[in-house]
LUMVOTI-483076 format. One record per residue (C-alpha): x, y, z; residue number from 1. Coordinates in nm, 2 decimals. Layout:
REM residues N
{c1=X; c2=Y; c3=Z; vexmi=NUM} $
...
***
This chain:
REM residues 280
{c1=0.71; c2=-0.64; c3=-2.72; vexmi=1} $
{c1=0.65; c2=-0.27; c3=-2.69; vexmi=2} $
{c1=0.71; c2=-0.08; c3=-2.36; vexmi=3} $
{c1=0.31; c2=-0.05; c3=-2.41; vexmi=4} $
{c1=0.29; c2=-0.38; c3=-2.29; vexmi=5} $
{c1=0.48; c2=-0.33; c3=-1.95; vexmi=6} $
{c1=0.36; c2=-0.21; c3=-1.64; vexmi=7} $
{c1=0.62; c2=-0.05; c3=-1.37; vexmi=8} $
{c1=0.47; c2=-0.06; c3=-1.05; vexmi=9} $
{c1=0.64; c2=0.05; c3=-0.71; vexmi=10} $
{c1=0.57; c2=0.05; c3=-0.34; vexmi=11} $
{c1=0.58; c2=0.38; c3=-0.19; vexmi=12} $
{c1=0.74; c2=0.37; c3=0.15; vexmi=13} $
{c1=1.14; c2=0.28; c3=0.17; vexmi=14} $
{c1=1.12; c2=0.23; c3=-0.21; vexmi=15} $
{c1=1.00; c2=0.52; c3=-0.43; vexmi=16} $
{c1=0.99; c2=0.74; c3=-0.15; vexmi=17} $
{c1=1.32; c2=0.87; c3=0.04; vexmi=18} $
{c1=1.40; c2=0.84; c3=0.43; vexmi=19} $
{c1=1.18; c2=1.15; c3=0.50; vexmi=20} $
{c1=0.87; c2=0.97; c3=0.32; vexmi=21} $
{c1=0.91; c2=1.23; c3=0.03; vexmi=22} $
{c1=0.91; c2=1.15; c3=-0.36; vexmi=23} $
{c1=1.22; c2=1.34; c3=-0.46; vexmi=24} $
{c1=1.20; c2=1.62; c3=-0.72; vexmi=25} $
{c1=1.46; c2=1.41; c3=-0.91; vexmi=26} $
{c1=1.22; c2=1.10; c3=-0.91; vexmi=27} $
{c1=0.92; c2=1.33; c3=-1.01; vexmi=28} $
{c1=1.10; c2=1.48; c3=-1.31; vexmi=29} $
{c1=1.22; c2=1.14; c3=-1.43; vexmi=30} $
{c1=0.90; c2=0.97; c3=-1.39; vexmi=31} $
{c1=0.70; c2=1.26; c3=-1.60; vexmi=32} $
{c1=0.94; c2=1.23; c3=-1.88; vexmi=33} $
{c1=0.92; c2=0.87; c3=-1.90; vexmi=34} $
{c1=0.57; c2=0.86; c3=-1.85; vexmi=35} $
{c1=0.56; c2=1.14; c3=-2.17; vexmi=36} $
{c1=0.73; c2=0.91; c3=-2.36; vexmi=37} $
{c1=0.51; c2=0.62; c3=-2.29; vexmi=38} $
{c1=0.59; c2=0.46; c3=-1.98; vexmi=39} $
{c1=0.32; c2=0.30; c3=-1.79; vexmi=40} $
{c1=0.35; c2=0.33; c3=-1.42; vexmi=41} $
{c1=0.18; c2=0.28; c3=-1.09; vexmi=42} $
{c1=0.23; c2=0.22; c3=-0.72; vexmi=43} $
{c1=0.11; c2=-0.02; c3=-0.49; vexmi=44} $
{c1=0.11; c2=0.11; c3=-0.13; vexmi=45} $
{c1=-0.04; c2=0.04; c3=0.23; vexmi=46} $
{c1=-0.08; c2=0.41; c3=0.25; vexmi=47} $
{c1=-0.43; c2=0.57; c3=0.23; vexmi=48} $
{c1=-0.57; c2=0.65; c3=-0.10; vexmi=49} $
{c1=-0.58; c2=1.03; c3=0.01; vexmi=50} $
{c1=-0.21; c2=1.03; c3=0.15; vexmi=51} $
{c1=-0.08; c2=0.84; c3=-0.16; vexmi=52} $
{c1=-0.25; c2=1.11; c3=-0.38; vexmi=53} $
{c1=-0.08; c2=1.41; c3=-0.19; vexmi=54} $
{c1=0.23; c2=1.23; c3=-0.23; vexmi=55} $
{c1=0.23; c2=1.18; c3=-0.59; vexmi=56} $
{c1=0.09; c2=1.53; c3=-0.67; vexmi=57} $
{c1=0.32; c2=1.68; c3=-0.95; vexmi=58} $
{c1=0.36; c2=1.33; c3=-1.14; vexmi=59} $
{c1=0.11; c2=1.23; c3=-1.40; vexmi=60} $
{c1=0.04; c2=0.89; c3=-1.30; vexmi=61} $
{c1=-0.16; c2=0.70; c3=-1.58; vexmi=62} $
{c1=-0.27; c2=0.40; c3=-1.46; vexmi=63} $
{c1=-0.50; c2=0.34; c3=-1.13; vexmi=64} $
{c1=-0.30; c2=0.30; c3=-0.81; vexmi=65} $
{c1=-0.34; c2=0.03; c3=-0.54; vexmi=66} $
{c1=-0.39; c2=0.16; c3=-0.21; vexmi=67} $
{c1=-0.44; c2=0.03; c3=0.15; vexmi=68} $
{c1=-0.21; c2=-0.25; c3=0.05; vexmi=69} $
{c1=-0.43; c2=-0.36; c3=-0.27; vexmi=70} $
{c1=-0.75; c2=-0.30; c3=-0.09; vexmi=71} $
{c1=-0.86; c2=-0.04; c3=-0.36; vexmi=72} $
{c1=-0.78; c2=0.09; c3=-0.69; vexmi=73} $
{c1=-0.81; c2=0.45; c3=-0.72; vexmi=74} $
{c1=-0.76; c2=0.63; c3=-1.09; vexmi=75} $
{c1=-0.58; c2=0.98; c3=-0.99; vexmi=76} $
{c1=-0.66; c2=1.15; c3=-1.34; vexmi=77} $
{c1=-1.06; c2=1.07; c3=-1.28; vexmi=78} $
{c1=-1.04; c2=1.10; c3=-0.91; vexmi=79} $
{c1=-1.26; c2=0.79; c3=-0.87; vexmi=80} $
{c1=-1.21; c2=0.43; c3=-0.75; vexmi=81} $
{c1=-1.24; c2=0.17; c3=-1.00; vexmi=82} $
{c1=-1.18; c2=-0.12; c3=-0.77; vexmi=83} $
{c1=-1.26; c2=-0.23; c3=-0.42; vexmi=84} $
{c1=-1.23; c2=-0.56; c3=-0.19; vexmi=85} $
{c1=-1.47; c2=-0.50; c3=0.11; vexmi=86} $
{c1=-1.47; c2=-0.72; c3=0.41; vexmi=87} $
{c1=-1.78; c2=-0.93; c3=0.48; vexmi=88} $
{c1=-1.98; c2=-0.76; c3=0.77; vexmi=89} $
{c1=-1.96; c2=-1.09; c3=1.00; vexmi=90} $
{c1=-1.55; c2=-1.07; c3=0.94; vexmi=91} $
{c1=-1.55; c2=-0.68; c3=1.02; vexmi=92} $
{c1=-1.77; c2=-0.78; c3=1.37; vexmi=93} $
{c1=-1.51; c2=-1.04; c3=1.48; vexmi=94} $
{c1=-1.20; c2=-0.83; c3=1.37; vexmi=95} $
{c1=-1.31; c2=-0.54; c3=1.62; vexmi=96} $
{c1=-1.37; c2=-0.80; c3=1.87; vexmi=97} $
{c1=-1.00; c2=-0.96; c3=1.86; vexmi=98} $
{c1=-0.84; c2=-0.62; c3=1.85; vexmi=99} $
{c1=-1.06; c2=-0.52; c3=2.13; vexmi=100} $
{c1=-0.97; c2=-0.84; c3=2.31; vexmi=101} $
{c1=-0.60; c2=-0.81; c3=2.27; vexmi=102} $
{c1=-0.59; c2=-0.45; c3=2.40; vexmi=103} $
{c1=-0.52; c2=-0.26; c3=2.05; vexmi=104} $
{c1=-0.61; c2=0.03; c3=1.90; vexmi=105} $
{c1=-0.68; c2=0.07; c3=1.56; vexmi=106} $
{c1=-0.82; c2=0.26; c3=1.24; vexmi=107} $
{c1=-1.04; c2=0.12; c3=1.02; vexmi=108} $
{c1=-1.17; c2=0.25; c3=0.65; vexmi=109} $
{c1=-1.50; c2=0.29; c3=0.53; vexmi=110} $
{c1=-1.54; c2=0.35; c3=0.13; vexmi=111} $
{c1=-1.91; c2=0.42; c3=0.06; vexmi=112} $
{c1=-2.03; c2=0.59; c3=-0.26; vexmi=113} $
{c1=-1.70; c2=0.69; c3=-0.38; vexmi=114} $
{c1=-1.62; c2=0.87; c3=-0.04; vexmi=115} $
{c1=-1.37; c2=0.76; c3=0.21; vexmi=116} $
{c1=-1.40; c2=0.78; c3=0.57; vexmi=117} $
{c1=-1.15; c2=0.69; c3=0.86; vexmi=118} $
{c1=-1.25; c2=0.59; c3=1.20; vexmi=119} $
{c1=-1.05; c2=0.53; c3=1.52; vexmi=120} $
{c1=-1.15; c2=0.39; c3=1.84; vexmi=121} $
{c1=-0.91; c2=0.53; c3=2.06; vexmi=122} $
{c1=-0.59; c2=0.75; c3=2.02; vexmi=123} $
{c1=-0.48; c2=0.67; c3=2.40; vexmi=124} $
{c1=-0.17; c2=0.46; c3=2.23; vexmi=125} $
{c1=0.08; c2=0.72; c3=2.13; vexmi=126} $
{c1=0.23; c2=0.53; c3=1.82; vexmi=127} $
{c1=-0.16; c2=0.56; c3=1.68; vexmi=128} $
{c1=-0.20; c2=0.90; c3=1.81; vexmi=129} $
{c1=0.12; c2=1.03; c3=1.60; vexmi=130} $
{c1=0.06; c2=0.84; c3=1.31; vexmi=131} $
{c1=-0.31; c2=1.01; c3=1.31; vexmi=132} $
{c1=-0.14; c2=1.39; c3=1.38; vexmi=133} $
{c1=0.13; c2=1.35; c3=1.15; vexmi=134} $
{c1=-0.16; c2=1.24; c3=0.87; vexmi=135} $
{c1=-0.36; c2=1.57; c3=0.98; vexmi=136} $
{c1=-0.06; c2=1.77; c3=0.95; vexmi=137} $
{c1=0.07; c2=1.67; c3=0.63; vexmi=138} $
{c1=-0.21; c2=1.52; c3=0.41; vexmi=139} $
{c1=-0.50; c2=1.71; c3=0.59; vexmi=140} $
{c1=-0.68; c2=1.36; c3=0.64; vexmi=141} $
{c1=-0.95; c2=1.36; c3=0.82; vexmi=142} $
{c1=-1.02; c2=1.09; c3=1.09; vexmi=143} $
{c1=-1.33; c2=1.03; c3=1.31; vexmi=144} $
{c1=-1.36; c2=0.87; c3=1.65; vexmi=145} $
{c1=-1.56; c2=0.56; c3=1.64; vexmi=146} $
{c1=-1.84; c2=0.60; c3=1.91; vexmi=147} $
{c1=-2.03; c2=0.26; c3=1.81; vexmi=148} $
{c1=-2.00; c2=0.00; c3=1.59; vexmi=149} $
{c1=-2.36; c2=0.09; c3=1.44; vexmi=150} $
{c1=-2.20; c2=0.40; c3=1.34; vexmi=151} $
{c1=-2.01; c2=0.19; c3=1.06; vexmi=152} $
{c1=-2.15; c2=0.07; c3=0.71; vexmi=153} $
{c1=-2.05; c2=-0.26; c3=0.76; vexmi=154} $
{c1=-2.12; c2=-0.39; c3=0.40; vexmi=155} $
{c1=-1.87; c2=-0.09; c3=0.28; vexmi=156} $
{c1=-1.53; c2=-0.16; c3=0.53; vexmi=157} $
{c1=-1.23; c2=-0.24; c3=0.33; vexmi=158} $
{c1=-0.95; c2=-0.19; c3=0.57; vexmi=159} $
{c1=-0.81; c2=-0.20; c3=0.93; vexmi=160} $
{c1=-0.45; c2=-0.10; c3=1.04; vexmi=161} $
{c1=-0.27; c2=-0.03; c3=1.36; vexmi=162} $
{c1=0.06; c2=0.01; c3=1.52; vexmi=163} $
{c1=0.23; c2=-0.18; c3=1.80; vexmi=164} $
{c1=0.49; c2=-0.39; c3=1.92; vexmi=165} $
{c1=0.55; c2=-0.74; c3=1.73; vexmi=166} $
{c1=0.47; c2=-0.91; c3=2.07; vexmi=167} $
{c1=0.13; c2=-0.75; c3=2.12; vexmi=168} $
{c1=0.05; c2=-0.78; c3=1.74; vexmi=169} $
{c1=0.15; c2=-1.16; c3=1.75; vexmi=170} $
{c1=-0.14; c2=-1.29; c3=1.96; vexmi=171} $
{c1=-0.40; c2=-1.09; c3=1.75; vexmi=172} $
{c1=-0.25; c2=-1.22; c3=1.43; vexmi=173} $
{c1=-0.30; c2=-1.58; c3=1.59; vexmi=174} $
{c1=-0.65; c2=-1.52; c3=1.65; vexmi=175} $
{c1=-0.71; c2=-1.35; c3=1.33; vexmi=176} $
{c1=-0.63; c2=-1.65; c3=1.16; vexmi=177} $
{c1=-0.96; c2=-1.82; c3=1.24; vexmi=178} $
{c1=-1.15; c2=-1.55; c3=1.07; vexmi=179} $
{c1=-1.24; c2=-1.67; c3=0.70; vexmi=180} $
{c1=-1.22; c2=-1.46; c3=0.39; vexmi=181} $
{c1=-0.93; c2=-1.21; c3=0.55; vexmi=182} $
{c1=-0.58; c2=-1.15; c3=0.51; vexmi=183} $
{c1=-0.33; c2=-0.96; c3=0.68; vexmi=184} $
{c1=0.01; c2=-0.83; c3=0.66; vexmi=185} $
{c1=0.26; c2=-0.74; c3=0.91; vexmi=186} $
{c1=0.57; c2=-0.49; c3=0.83; vexmi=187} $
{c1=0.85; c2=-0.33; c3=1.03; vexmi=188} $
{c1=0.80; c2=0.02; c3=1.06; vexmi=189} $
{c1=1.16; c2=0.07; c3=1.11; vexmi=190} $
{c1=1.10; c2=0.28; c3=1.43; vexmi=191} $
{c1=1.18; c2=0.18; c3=1.78; vexmi=192} $
{c1=1.05; c2=-0.22; c3=1.73; vexmi=193} $
{c1=0.69; c2=-0.09; c3=1.63; vexmi=194} $
{c1=0.51; c2=-0.28; c3=1.33; vexmi=195} $
{c1=0.23; c2=-0.23; c3=1.12; vexmi=196} $
{c1=-0.05; c2=-0.48; c3=1.12; vexmi=197} $
{c1=-0.32; c2=-0.42; c3=0.82; vexmi=198} $
{c1=-0.59; c2=-0.65; c3=0.77; vexmi=199} $
{c1=-0.84; c2=-0.66; c3=0.48; vexmi=200} $
{c1=-1.03; c2=-0.91; c3=0.25; vexmi=201} $
{c1=-0.85; c2=-1.21; c3=0.14; vexmi=202} $
{c1=-0.90; c2=-1.09; c3=-0.23; vexmi=203} $
{c1=-0.72; c2=-0.75; c3=-0.15; vexmi=204} $
{c1=-0.36; c2=-0.78; c3=-0.21; vexmi=205} $
{c1=-0.09; c2=-0.63; c3=-0.38; vexmi=206} $
{c1=-0.09; c2=-0.94; c3=-0.57; vexmi=207} $
{c1=-0.43; c2=-0.92; c3=-0.69; vexmi=208} $
{c1=-0.41; c2=-0.56; c3=-0.76; vexmi=209} $
{c1=-0.12; c2=-0.64; c3=-1.01; vexmi=210} $
{c1=-0.36; c2=-0.92; c3=-1.15; vexmi=211} $
{c1=-0.64; c2=-0.66; c3=-1.20; vexmi=212} $
{c1=-0.44; c2=-0.41; c3=-1.39; vexmi=213} $
{c1=-0.25; c2=-0.69; c3=-1.58; vexmi=214} $
{c1=-0.60; c2=-0.82; c3=-1.72; vexmi=215} $
{c1=-0.80; c2=-0.43; c3=-1.74; vexmi=216} $
{c1=-0.51; c2=-0.30; c3=-1.92; vexmi=217} $
{c1=-0.39; c2=-0.61; c3=-2.11; vexmi=218} $
{c1=0.00; c2=-0.60; c3=-2.01; vexmi=219} $
{c1=0.22; c2=-0.86; c3=-2.09; vexmi=220} $
{c1=0.48; c2=-0.79; c3=-1.87; vexmi=221} $
{c1=0.49; c2=-0.60; c3=-1.53; vexmi=222} $
{c1=0.82; c2=-0.48; c3=-1.32; vexmi=223} $
{c1=0.79; c2=-0.45; c3=-0.95; vexmi=224} $
{c1=0.98; c2=-0.24; c3=-0.69; vexmi=225} $
{c1=0.97; c2=-0.31; c3=-0.33; vexmi=226} $
{c1=1.13; c2=-0.30; c3=0.00; vexmi=227} $
{c1=0.93; c2=-0.47; c3=0.26; vexmi=228} $
{c1=0.77; c2=-0.80; c3=0.35; vexmi=229} $
{c1=0.42; c2=-0.70; c3=0.20; vexmi=230} $
{c1=0.56; c2=-0.64; c3=-0.12; vexmi=231} $
{c1=0.66; c2=-1.05; c3=-0.14; vexmi=232} $
{c1=0.29; c2=-1.11; c3=-0.26; vexmi=233} $
{c1=0.34; c2=-0.85; c3=-0.51; vexmi=234} $
{c1=0.67; c2=-1.00; c3=-0.63; vexmi=235} $
{c1=0.49; c2=-1.34; c3=-0.71; vexmi=236} $
{c1=0.28; c2=-1.19; c3=-1.00; vexmi=237} $
{c1=0.59; c2=-0.98; c3=-1.15; vexmi=238} $
{c1=0.76; c2=-1.07; c3=-1.43; vexmi=239} $
{c1=1.05; c2=-0.88; c3=-1.29; vexmi=240} $
{c1=1.14; c2=-0.83; c3=-0.94; vexmi=241} $
{c1=1.34; c2=-0.53; c3=-0.80; vexmi=242} $
{c1=1.44; c2=-0.45; c3=-0.46; vexmi=243} $
{c1=1.59; c2=-0.13; c3=-0.36; vexmi=244} $
{c1=1.92; c2=-0.15; c3=-0.18; vexmi=245} $
{c1=1.79; c2=-0.09; c3=0.18; vexmi=246} $
{c1=1.55; c2=-0.37; c3=0.17; vexmi=247} $
{c1=1.62; c2=-0.66; c3=0.42; vexmi=248} $
{c1=1.81; c2=-0.95; c3=0.30; vexmi=249} $
{c1=1.50; c2=-1.16; c3=0.25; vexmi=250} $
{c1=1.32; c2=-0.92; c3=0.02; vexmi=251} $
{c1=1.67; c2=-0.85; c3=-0.19; vexmi=252} $
{c1=1.68; c2=-1.25; c3=-0.19; vexmi=253} $
{c1=1.36; c2=-1.27; c3=-0.35; vexmi=254} $
{c1=1.45; c2=-1.01; c3=-0.64; vexmi=255} $
{c1=1.57; c2=-1.04; c3=-0.99; vexmi=256} $
{c1=1.77; c2=-0.74; c3=-0.92; vexmi=257} $
{c1=1.87; c2=-0.47; c3=-0.66; vexmi=258} $
{c1=1.88; c2=-0.13; c3=-0.74; vexmi=259} $
{c1=2.03; c2=0.16; c3=-0.56; vexmi=260} $
{c1=1.85; c2=0.29; c3=-0.23; vexmi=261} $
{c1=1.55; c2=0.47; c3=-0.17; vexmi=262} $
{c1=1.75; c2=0.78; c3=-0.09; vexmi=263} $
{c1=1.96; c2=0.75; c3=-0.39; vexmi=264} $
{c1=1.68; c2=0.75; c3=-0.63; vexmi=265} $
{c1=1.70; c2=0.39; c3=-0.67; vexmi=266} $
{c1=1.38; c2=0.30; c3=-0.88; vexmi=267} $
{c1=1.41; c2=0.59; c3=-1.08; vexmi=268} $
{c1=1.78; c2=0.51; c3=-1.18; vexmi=269} $
{c1=1.72; c2=0.16; c3=-1.23; vexmi=270} $
{c1=1.41; c2=0.25; c3=-1.45; vexmi=271} $
{c1=1.63; c2=0.52; c3=-1.66; vexmi=272} $
{c1=1.90; c2=0.25; c3=-1.68; vexmi=273} $
{c1=1.66; c2=-0.04; c3=-1.81; vexmi=274} $
{c1=1.36; c2=0.13; c3=-1.96; vexmi=275} $
{c1=1.29; c2=-0.06; c3=-2.28; vexmi=276} $
{c1=1.54; c2=-0.37; c3=-2.20; vexmi=277} $
{c1=1.32; c2=-0.55; c3=-2.03; vexmi=278} $
{c1=1.09; c2=-0.67; c3=-2.26; vexmi=279} $
{c1=1.21; c2=-1.03; c3=-2.30; vexmi=280} $
***
């Protein structure tokens, strides 16, 4: 089996990116050299598309990336979305009602006519405020205050996210389970006990993003790299699973291999050492 039949796909934060949330020049150089030589490489991340696009600037990614935890796939070369999994309008209304009932501040993303808009309900919660300000400063991301629900195009909502303590998120998660046709993921931010909550269509996941890419491009083999709990669905549909050394033990236990840490260019190093060896 040639390497043209194999897709390498990596999570970003904690996996491909270092602890400063940056892509090292070493990793960029390795990926560009191998892509030029035939490597098919993509990423699957919980990050917004615009943030992922800026992070990956300078890398000639040749396969659409999965952003928003798999809710959309975006072609960096063509600057266009190739696939989106939208929430049903009634699900969006119920999600907002639950988040408000539990006193949680959130971001919601609308994808309409190939344009992405991010709305927030309030920035009084400091972790969310810090997140928005960081994205504005680092990636020039645009955020707008949601004044009323009617400002949203309910048929084009594909993703919610928020940051809070696990004990505050859990009751909301229990309530969200009653909404049909949605999915959500919880992941540790590794920052003072705060956790991410991401909410999206039941059809949207890193798992289904990999399935889409496998079918669309005819891949016979997929090799995935991850570090966190939201990477486990992706691992389920990968033929080879690689966890970085800094991943929790549960993630490493679910992997076939453990590579170096994200601060030691672990993904790039593993690909260099194994490129062309994992076809069988």
